[in-house]
N, C-alpha and C positions, 0 to 999 in steps of 0.2 A: 416575558421571557428574559431571564438573566443573560447578559452578554457573555459569550464563551471566554474562558480564561486561558491564556497561553500555557503550554505544558512546561513543567519544571525540568531542569537539566537531568535529574535522576530518572525521569520518565522516558528519556530519549535513548538510553542505552543501559541494558541490564548488566550490571557487573557480575563477574564470577568471583566468588570469595573463597570457596573451598575451605571454610573455617575448620571443619572437623577432620580434614585430611592432613595427617602429620607426615609430611615429607618435604625434603628440600629439592630433590631432583626426581625425575621419572624413574631413575635407576632403583629407587627405594620402593617403587610400587610393584605389586605382584602382577603377573600376567593375567589377563582376562581369559578364562577358560571357556566361558559361554559365548554364544552369539549375541552381540550387543543389540538390544532393542527389537529382536525378531522372534520373541518367544512363541507367539501364535503361529508364525510361519514354520518354525522348527517343529512344533507339535503336529501341525497339519502334514508336513512332509514326512515325519516319522510314521504317521498313520498310513499315508499313501504308499510308503515303501513296504510296510508290514502286511497290509491286507492283500490277500491273494485271490479275491473274487474277480470274475471277468468284468471288464469295463472300468475298474478302479485304477486307471492310469492317471498320471499326475500332470497338471499344468501349473508351472511356477510363473507367477506374474508379478509385476511391480515396475517401478521406474528404473531407468538405466543408472548405473553407477552405485547401486546400493549393495553390490556383492552377491546378488541372488544366484548368479552362475557359479561363482567360486564356492559359496556356502553350500549350495546344492550338491556340487561335485564332491566336496569333502564329506558331507553327510552320507551320500550314496556310497562312497568308497568305504567309509567306516562301517556302514550297514552290510555291505557286500562281504567284507573280510570275515564277518562272523558266520557266514553261510558257507555251505559246501556244495553249491549247485554248479551247473555248467558241464554238460557231457561233451565228449568229443563226437564229431560227426564226420563220416567218411562216405564218399561215393565209390562204388565199384561197378564193374561190368555186369550187366544183367544178361546172363547166358541164354535166357529164353527170349529176350527182346532187346536188341542192341540199342534201340532208340529210347528205352525207358530205364536209364541207370538206376541202380538200387542204392538206397540210403541206409547206412548202418549207424546205429546209435551205440556208442561205446562209453564205458565208464571214464570219468575224467582222467586224462593222461595216457590212455591206452592207444589212441590213434596212431601216433608215430611209432610206438612199439609194435603194433600189429602190422603196420606197413613194412617195417624193416624185417620182421619175422617172415612175412609172406614173400618179400623179395629174396630172402635167403633160401626159402623152400623152392621157389621157381628156379633159382640158380642151381639147386640140387637136382631138380628135374632135368634141367638141360644137360647135366653131367651123367645122371644115373639112368635115365630112360634109354638113351642110345646103347648103354652097356648091356641092357636086358636082351639085346638082339645079337650079341656075339657069343653067348654061352653055348656049350655043346648041347644042352637040353633043347634050347630054342632052335638051333640049327637042325637038330634031328626032326623036330615037329614041322619045321618049314619044308624040309626035304620030303617028309611024308605027305604033306599037303600038296606039294608040287607033283608028286607021283599020283595023287588022287585026281588031280586036274591036269593031265598031260596036254601038250599042244595038240589040237584037233588035226586029224589026218585029212578031214574033208576040206575041200577047197571052197566050200560055201562060206561067203563072207558073213552070213547070218549066224551059222554055227560057230564060226571063229569069234564073233563078237560075244555070243552068249557064254561060250567057254571062258573067254578072257574076263568077263564081268564076274562070273562065279568064282573064278580063281582069285580075282582082286578082292572081292568081298570076304572070301574065306581067309585070305592072307591078312587083311585089315583086322578082322575079328581076332585072329591068332595074336597079332601084335598088341591089340588092346588088352586081351586077357593076360598076356605075358607081362605087360607093364603095370596092370592094375594093382597087384600086391605092393609094388614099389611105391606107386602114387599114394595108395591108401595109407601106407606106413607113415610117410612124411606128414600127410594131412592129419592123421589121427594124433600125432604128437602135438600138433598145434591145437586141435580140438580139445585135448586134455588140458592144455595150458589156459585156454580161454573158455573153459566149460561153463562158466557162470554168465557168459555173454551169448544169449540166444541168437542175436543177429549175426555174430561171427560164426558160430557153429553151423547155422543154416547156410551161410555163404560158402563155408568150406565143404559142406556136403554137396552143394551144387557144383563146386569147383572140381571135386573128384570126377564127377560125370563128364564135365567139359574137358578136363585134361585127358581123360581116357579117350574121349571123342576125337581129340586133336593130337593123339599120340604120334601120328605119322609126321606131324609138323616138328615135334621134338626130335624125331629120328633124323629129319633133314636139317635141323638147326645146327647140327654139329659141323656142317659144311657151309652154312649160310648165316652170316652175321645179321643180315636183314630179317630173316625169319626169326632168329633168336631175339632180336630187338623187339619184334612185334609180339612175341610170346611174353616177354618180360612186361611189356606194356599192357597186354590183355589181362594179366593176372596181378597187376599192381593195384595200389590203393591210393585214391585221391583224398588226402586228409584235408577236408574242407575247413574244419575248425578244430583246434586243439587247445586245451587249457592246461597242458602239462606243467607249464612253468608259473601258473597263476595260483595265488592263494585266495580262497573264497570264491564267491560268484563273480562272473565276468561283468565288467563295466565298460561300455563303449560310448564314445561321443561323436556325433556327426554335426559338423558346422554348416556344410553345404549339401543338404540331402537331395538326391535325385533317385528315380526308380532303380538305377543300376547300383548306386552306393547303398541303397536300403536293402534290396532283395538279392543282390548279386547278379551275375550274368554268365553267359556261355561264351567262352573264348574259343580259340581254334589253334591248331598246330599243323605244321607241314609234314606230310609223309610222301616222300618221292615226288615232291612238287605239287601235291594236292592238299587243299585245305580240308582238315578233318576236325569234326566235333564229336566228342564222346564223353564218357564219364570223367576223364582226366582234365577236360577243358572247363569244367564247372568251377566258378569262382564265387566265394562267399561275399555277401553284403553285410552291412552293420547288424541287421536283424539276426542273421545266423551267428555272427560272432558274439552277440550279446545274449543269445538265447539261453535261458536258465538264469539270467541275471538282469541287468539294467541297461537301457539304451537312452541316452540323453541327446535330444535333438534341438537345434536352434529353430524355434517356432517361426520366427520372422522369415527365415529362409525357406522353411518347409512350405508355408502358405504362399510365399512369393512364387514358388515352383509348383503350380497346380498339379501336374502329373505325379509329383512326389507325394502330395497329400492324398490324391485318389488311390495311389498304390498302397499307401499305409492303411487307408480305410479298408481296402480290399483284404489286406492281411488280417486286420483286426476283426473284420466281419467273418472271415472263414476260419480264422485261428490256425492258418497254415501259411508257411512261407514257401512260395513257388518261384524258383529261379526261372527267369524269362530268357527266351532265345535272343542271342546277340543279333544286332542288326547287321546282317550280312549283305554284301553286295550281290547283285544278280549273277555276276560272272565269277563268283568265288569258287564254284565247283561243288558247293554243298547244296544238296537238293532235299535233305530231310531235316526236320526240326526235332531236337531232343525234347522229351517230356520226362525230366527226372522226377523221382519221388519227391513229394512235398514234405517239408519239415514241420512238425507240430510246433505251434507258437507257445512259448512259455517264458515271455519276457515282460518286464515292467517298463513301460515307456514314460519318460519324463520330458515334457516339452517346456522350454524356457523362453518367455516372450514378455511383451508389455501388456498393460491393462486393456488398452483400446483393442488390441488384437483379440484378446480373450473374450471380451464382451461382444465384439462383433461376431465372432464365431458362435458364441453361445446363442445369439439371436438368429443367425442366418443359416446354420448347418445343424439339423437335428442329429445327425450322426456324431457330431463332435461331442455333444452332451452325453451321448450313449457310451462313448468310448473313453471320455476323460471326466470322470466323476469327482476327482479330488482337485480342488483349487488351493494352491499355496500362495498366499499374497504377502509380499514383502512391503514393509513400510519404508517411507523415505525420511521419517523423522520420529523422534521419541520425545516424550514430555521432559522438560528441563526442571529437575528438582535436585536436591542435595545428593540423593542416592544415585541418580543417573549421571550427575556431574562427576562423581567419584568413579563410577564405572567407566565413564568416558575417558577420564584421566588414565585409568588402568589400560584401557584399550589403546590410547596414544602411546603409553609406555611399552606395550606389547609390540606395536608396530615399530617403534624406535629400535627395540632390540632385534626384531626379526630383520629389519633393513640395515642393521649395524650403523644407525645414526648415533650422534652424540646424545647424552642425556639432556633432557629439557628441564630447566629449573621451574619452580612453582609458578612464577610470573608468566613464563612462556606457556605453561599448560593452561593457565587462566586465559591468556590471550587466544590460544587455540580454541578453547571452548566458546569464547565469545565470537570468534570467527565462525565457528560451527553454527551458532544461533543465527548469525547474519546470513549464512548460506541457506539456512532453513527458512529465511524470511519471516521469522517469528521469534521474538525474544523469549517466548516460553517453550521453545523446542530446540532440539539439537539435530542437525542433519545426520542421516545415515548414509549419505552418498560418500563412499569411501575414497574414490579417486582424487577429488579436489583436496581432501584433507591430507592424503599421503603426499600429493604434490607440494602442499604448503610445508609439510614436515621436511621434505627433501630439500626444498629451496632454503628454508631457514637453517638447516644443517649445513648447507653449502656456505651461506654467509658467515656462520660461526667458524667454519674451517678456514675461510679466507682471512678472518680476523685472528686466527690462531687461538680461539677460545675452546677450552675443553668441554664447556657446557653451553647449550643454546639458550639464549634468554629471550625476553619479550621483544626486545629491540629487533632481533633477527626475524621474529615472527611477523612483526609489523612491516619490516622491510620486504619480506616475502610477499605479503598480501598486497602491498602497495605496488611492487614491481609487476605482479601478475596483472593488475589493472592497467598499469602503464604500458605494458607490452602490446596490449590490444586496444589501447585507448585513443588511437589516432582519429577515429571517427568522432569521438566526443571532443577531442582537442580542436578539430576543424570546426565543429559546431560552435564551440565557445568563441573561437576566433572570429567566425562570421557574425555572431551576435554582437560581440564587443566592438567590432570594426564598423558596424552599422549596415553590413551587407544584408543581414537578416534583421528585420525590424522587431525589436522587443524592448519595450520601455520598462525601466525599474524605478522610475520616479514619476511624480505628478499623478494626474487622474484623467480619465477619458470616458466618454459615454459609449456604451456598446462594445467596449474592448476589454479583454481580460487575458491574463497569462495562464494558459493551460499547461499541465504537466503530463507529458507522454514519454514513452520509452521506445528505444530501438534495440533490435537484437543483432548481434554480430557473433555468430557461432553460439557458444554457450554464455556469452557475456551480454549484460543488459546495460544500456546507456540512456541517461535521461536526455530528452529532447524538448526543452521548453518551447512552447509555440504560442503565437499570438492568434487569438480567436476573436473574430469580429461578428457582430450582429447588426443587421439593418432592418427597420420596420416601417410600414406605412399602412394606411387604411386599405383593406382588401377583402378577400372572400374566405378568410380562414385558412390560408395556405402557408405552410412552412417549407421553404426550399432548403434542402441540404445540398450545398454545392458539391461537397465531396462525393455524395451518392450520384448526383447528376452527371458527373464526369467519370464515374466508375472508379473513384479512388476511395470510396467508403465501403468497408466490409459490412456484413449483415448485423454484427453486434453493435457497430457504431450507428447504423441506420435505425436500429431498434431504439437506441438511446435517444436519438433525435425525435422519433415519433412519440416517445413518452412525454416529451416537453409539451406537445400540444394537448395531450391528455391532462397534464397538470394545469395548464393555463385555463382550459375549458372548465374544469371542475372547480377550480379555486376562484377564478375571477369573473367567469361569464356563465354562471349556472343557469341564468334565465334569459340569456341572449346568445345569439350566434356570434362566434368569434369573427370579427370583421377586420382582420389585419392580414397583411402579407409580409412574411419575414424571411430573411435569408441568413444562413450561418456559414461561416467559412474558416478553415484553418489557413491562415495567410502563409504564403511562401512554402507550402507543403506540396511536394511533387510525387510522393510515394503513397501507397495505400495506407489508409488509417482504419484500424479496426479496434474493437473493444468499446466499452461504454464508460471508461474511467474519466472521460472528459465531459460527460453529459451534464454534471453539475456546473462546470465552468461555462458550458454553452447556455445553460438556463440563466445563470447570473448575467451573462452578456445580453441575452434576450430581454430580461427584465429591465436591465439598465437602459437599453435602447427604447423600450416602451415608456419607461418613466422619465427618460431624458435626465437621469441622475448618473453622475460619473462614478467610475470604479477606481480605487487606488491601484496604481500600476506597480507599486512596490511590493505587491502581494501576488502570489500565484496559487492556483487551485487544482486539486485533484479529487476525484470521488464520483461515483455514479449516483444517479437520483432515480427514485421511483415516482409513480404518479401521485403519491401523497406528499411529495416534497422531502422525503427522508433521504439522508445521505448514506450511501452504502460503501462498504470497504472495497478496496481495489488491491491489485497486486503491485509488486515492485515499488513499494512505498518508499523504501530507503533511497533507492536510486533516483526517484522523482524529486524528493526533497533536496538531495545533495546536488542534483543538476542545477536547480534554481539557485541554491546557495552559492555554487561556484561562480555563476554569472554575477550575482550581487557582490561577492567578495572581490571579484576581478574589477568591478566598477567602484568598489568602496562601500562597505557596510556603514549605515548611518543610524541604525536603530529602528528604522521604519519597515525594514524588509522582513518577509516571512512567508509562510505557506499555510493554506487551509487544507486539512486532511480529514477524512471521515473519522469520527470518534471510534468506530470499530477497528481502526488500524493502529490504535495506541499500542496494543500488545505486540504488534509486529515490528516496532521500532528498535533498530540496532544501528544507530547512526554513527558516522565517523566521529572521532574525537574532536576534530576541528569544528564540526557543527555544534556539538555539545558545548564546547568552550565558548563559541560565539553566543549561544543562547544564555549561558551563565553570565556572560558579560553584558547582556541586554542588547546585543547587536543584531540578533536574529530571533524570530518568534515562530512558533509552530502552534497553530490553533486547531483543536479538535472540534469538529462540527457534526451535529446529529440531524440538523434540519436546515432547509434552505433559508429560513428566516434568520438563523444564527449567522450564516455566511453573509447574508445581505448587510447585517448590522456591522460586521467587521469590514467588509469591502467598501461600504458607502459612508459609514459613520452615522447613518440614520437609524431611527427606531423602525423595525419592520412592521410592528402593529398586529394585534390579534382582533378578530371580530368580537364585538360586544354582544349583549343579549339581544339586541335588535338586528344583529347580523351585519353591522357596519364596522369598517376599519376605522381606527382613530384618525381624526383630522390631522393632516400633515405627515402622517406615517408613509413609509415607502409603499406598502401594499395598497393604501388608499389612493396614492398617485397612479399606480399601475391600473387599478380597477377603474378609476375615473377616466383614464385615457382610453381603455377598452370600451367603456360604456359610451364615451363620446364618439368613437369611431363607429360603433354599432348603430347609434342614433343617426349619425350623419349618413351612413350608408343606407339606412332605412328611409330617411328623408329624401335622399338622392334617388333612391329606387322609386319612391312614391311620385316624385315630380316627373320622372321619366314616363311612368304609366299615365299621368295626367296629360302629358304632352301627346302621348299616343292617342 
């Protein structure tokens, strides 16, 4: 097996050239009109907004920071403008059943107009109806009626009551018939105006009968403002939803959904000190406001609030929006619940959340898949090629103009694209996480303004990215100080048996920091037990524990195929007091374990990262740039001497976007980065010994590292067997 060769400087950071882009500053680049890198998501969302079949609601998913919420809102708004949906909805008094308010569906914009027209008609009733009873014609009819029902001469209370009742009924009927033509006249004018709206004409027909029925109240209202107020209220219109001022279909957004904010509620008002609920106290929720259009809901908040999700499922299941009774106190004076007409559901619902939530719901809730059939998935990165780099440059120019930043020169644009690849953790990709890029643009623009420069250059971009790290880098600084002062033991020179420098990372908010750690292994003859000290004290996560268990599988298959493993080993992250998870240190743990078994020292000027499988293959890990740079910073602090370097998985080469300082040190021969595909390759770099491959007879070469490991394991197995046999003989 050839010894791995250290990577060349040009393999450590992929430069952005933009050779075919002819511009000096971003001001010369055209705006990017399309959505960058999200063509599949855009197509899926457009389909979801257009199809009108039941259940084809939309779930927009993807990582945070890629603009899925902003892009979705913009696309929905553009789609809605081209439509003319969205009726007005009103509640009115149900003259046949007060506790079941009637729902009226009106053409868009007619709600406020109908309310105002009806208010004017009721005001006309209050003036005109009392006048019907002062005419000479009416007075003559009233006198004739009174003559027909004179006061009884009998002193019998029963006869008096009967005569009084008959006279009252006759008088009431006379007044109703006298006022009916006046009432009908005003209502017919309205019916003619709204002839094309069946809901309105039906309500006006019912209103004629009710006003005639309550004509006595209108007669008395002339002298009582309380009665007049109640009449105005009875015949008023509660415009629940109106889109009079909107163009296109309605679009609503709910960030904190609850049952009340989704389906509305029943409020209350005071009448003579008593709480009253009626048609006028009905309040719209987001579903009513968005009906006929689009409702965007924060999915994380929706499913965090279980009653809200159950409420939404009920609406989707029945396809009707039912306003629920307000939670009234027992002593409120309200003893009846309203049951208003339900509104038919005609809304497209768009949920916006993350991938984990979507897939969790897809598996756990069958109703979710029934109601949300369209998944719109946003990417967090795009392929890095010449075409996409130019598109990215145009996108940066577009943002700069929108935010009124200074133009960025070509070198600054190159630096921003390289920074984007760094954020994507892949030299072959560009991040689509918008916020950190905009933050970098803003900070670079600030530094240019402080320097009085009309154009932002690469120096300002580099200053911005460096400052962003520095502001939240106190944790890493303290770690470096502790290692350099000797408070935390970590050697970067010499060699030692069973000790290796592992590369791990810590999280602080959105930032990642390298945390080089000393990993030690101790072995002796035993019963095939590997003790993971981190797991034993509950500081090892499941992924880390899995990586440790894989080590025993590797040892057993490779070195002790025909014998039982007869060792007891322990592994430890020294001076680590927090939880360790992930398997990115498993290769380092294996090297330390093999070193301890063979009693062959490991070079301490090197550090290792990478996970290992049971075949000894080294697998790629995350945060590779931060891990390399963390060890580099320690070595540079102590003085680079040409022996320092790191071993990384060969599969991580494409992810390298290292700082210029690391690249420069590699170019000067002061630091080395070795790509490793198998444990044997790492052994040869770390120990300087030949690893050795089995020959045709199944033997490792004499003097090879693997031969020493196998001989030691065989020796322990035989010693244990011999010891066990003696013990049986003694018995």
